[in-house]
C-alpha positions as a printed Julia matrix, in Angstrom:
156×3 Matrix{Float64}:
 186.2    47.57  173.94
 186.67   51.79  173.56
 188.7    51.16  176.61
 191.66   50.21  174.25
 191.03   53.03  171.83
 190.95   55.65  173.62
 194.17   54.27  176.02
 196.32   56.85  174.03
 194.77   59.8   175.86
 195.6    58.72  179.22
 199.52   58.35  178.88
 201.19   59.8   181.31
 204.06   60.65  179.49
 203.68   62.26  176.14
 205.13   60.79  172.95
 206.27   64.1   171.03
 206.51   62.12  167.83
 202.75   60.65  167.87
 201.65   64.08  168.63
 203.23   66.16  166.13
 201.83   63.04  163.28
 198.3    63.59  164.39
 198.91   67.3   164.32
 200.34   66.66  160.28
 197.32   64.61  160.05
 194.81   67.19  161.23
 196.38   69.89  158.9
 196.07   67.66  155.92
 192.32   67.29  156.85
 191.79   70.5   157.55
 193.58   71.68  154.2
 191.23   69.3   152.43
 188.18   70.4   153.85
 188.92   74.0   152.66
 189.56   72.88  149.41
 186.81   70.81  148.95
 184.21   73.73  150.26
 185.86   76.47  147.73
 185.64   74.3   145.07
 181.8    74.09  145.66
 181.11   77.48  146.06
 183.17   77.79  142.91
 180.85   75.27  140.83
 177.9    76.96  141.97
 178.68   80.46  141.72
 176.97   82.49  138.8
 181.08   83.46  137.81
 181.54   79.59  138.18
 180.49   79.16  134.44
 177.4    76.69  135.49
 174.79   79.13  135.77
 173.97   81.69  133.06
 174.39   84.83  135.33
 171.68   86.85  133.51
 168.47   84.71  134.02
 169.86   82.3   136.76
 169.23   79.32  135.15
 170.98   75.81  135.06
 172.44   74.8   131.75
 173.16   71.16  133.28
 169.68   69.29  131.96
 169.72   71.23  128.43
 169.68   69.33  125.19
 173.23   69.21  123.65
 172.92   70.23  119.63
 176.51   69.95  118.04
 179.94   71.91  118.7
 181.23   74.91  118.32
 184.79   76.35  118.26
 186.21   79.17  120.56
 189.25   80.77  121.14
 190.42   83.71  123.57
 193.34   85.98  121.23
 194.99   88.05  124.1
 197.53   89.65  121.94
 200.09   89.59  124.44
 200.49   85.85  125.14
 199.61   83.12  123.01
 195.88   82.41  121.91
 193.52   79.33  123.35
 191.27   77.84  121.42
 188.78   75.21  122.29
 185.77   73.03  120.82
 182.73   72.28  123.17
 179.21   71.12  122.67
 176.5    73.89  121.91
 173.43   73.52  124.13
 169.76   74.56  123.07
 169.31   78.6   123.59
 173.02   79.13  124.5
 174.43   82.89  124.01
 177.96   83.93  122.7
 178.69   84.81  126.31
 177.77   81.64  127.93
 179.66   79.82  125.02
 182.96   82.4   126.16
 182.11   80.95  130.0
 182.4    77.4   129.78
 185.61   77.46  127.0
 186.59   79.86  130.02
 185.96   77.13  133.05
 187.2    74.19  130.63
 190.82   76.05  130.06
 191.15   77.54  133.43
 190.86   80.82  132.11
 189.33   83.81  134.47
 186.15   85.29  133.13
 184.34   88.31  134.72
 182.04   90.74  132.64
 181.93   93.19  135.67
 182.76   96.16  136.24
 184.24   95.58  132.72
 184.96   92.28  130.69
 187.96   90.8   131.89
 189.49   87.65  130.98
 192.43   85.99  132.18
 193.6    89.03  134.17
 193.04   91.57  130.85
 190.29   94.3   131.5
 189.19   96.37  128.88
 190.57   99.27  128.44
 194.54   98.17  129.49
 196.92  100.07  127.33
 193.68  101.46  125.15
 192.66   97.9   123.81
 189.72   96.81  124.28
 187.84   93.03  123.64
 186.18   92.67  120.59
 183.74   89.34  120.42
 183.48   87.78  116.74
 180.84   84.88  115.24
 182.15   83.3   112.23
 184.45   86.32  111.66
 182.13   88.79  111.82
 182.32   91.38  114.63
 179.67   91.86  117.02
 178.25   94.88  117.98
 174.86   93.56  119.83
 175.2    92.47  123.63
 176.64   88.66  123.72
 174.21   87.52  126.11
 171.54   88.26  123.79
 173.33   86.79  120.74
 172.74   82.4   120.25
 175.35   80.18  119.24
 174.74   77.51  116.67
 176.17   74.26  115.99
 179.77   75.05  113.85
 180.01   78.41  114.93
 183.06   79.8   115.6
 183.54   82.38  118.5
 186.58   84.84  118.78
 187.42   86.91  121.93
 190.0    89.03  120.63
 192.16   91.73  122.67
 192.54   94.75  119.91
């Protein structure tokens, strides 16, 4: 039975088209495997948005309390807006991370806040965070989000 399957390797003449096809197939399998591994690493990393960077706890099993609105105003390109679920004990930083993850926007807090490639201090402007049109002066990782809140990240 197995001899029928492995007869390909016993051929005396090399069939160039066959080996080219096998090579292309192996290339696609390798690229797919790398893509799957990198996707898994991004989802499980602290900057991927699923975990709270400060405490290292997972938000996956928390209860949804309502919705909130999040908008990123880049001041150099069109703003992006999102509406999503508010989880128990969710902070402004976590809500921004979730919106960035959903919108495929890169977000990093270290060494300085950088949203979609625009870092604090670029051209003398800085990221300012607002909750219901009130500018936040406390760390956004300590301010909780309530259902119905409107959160803004503005580069000004």
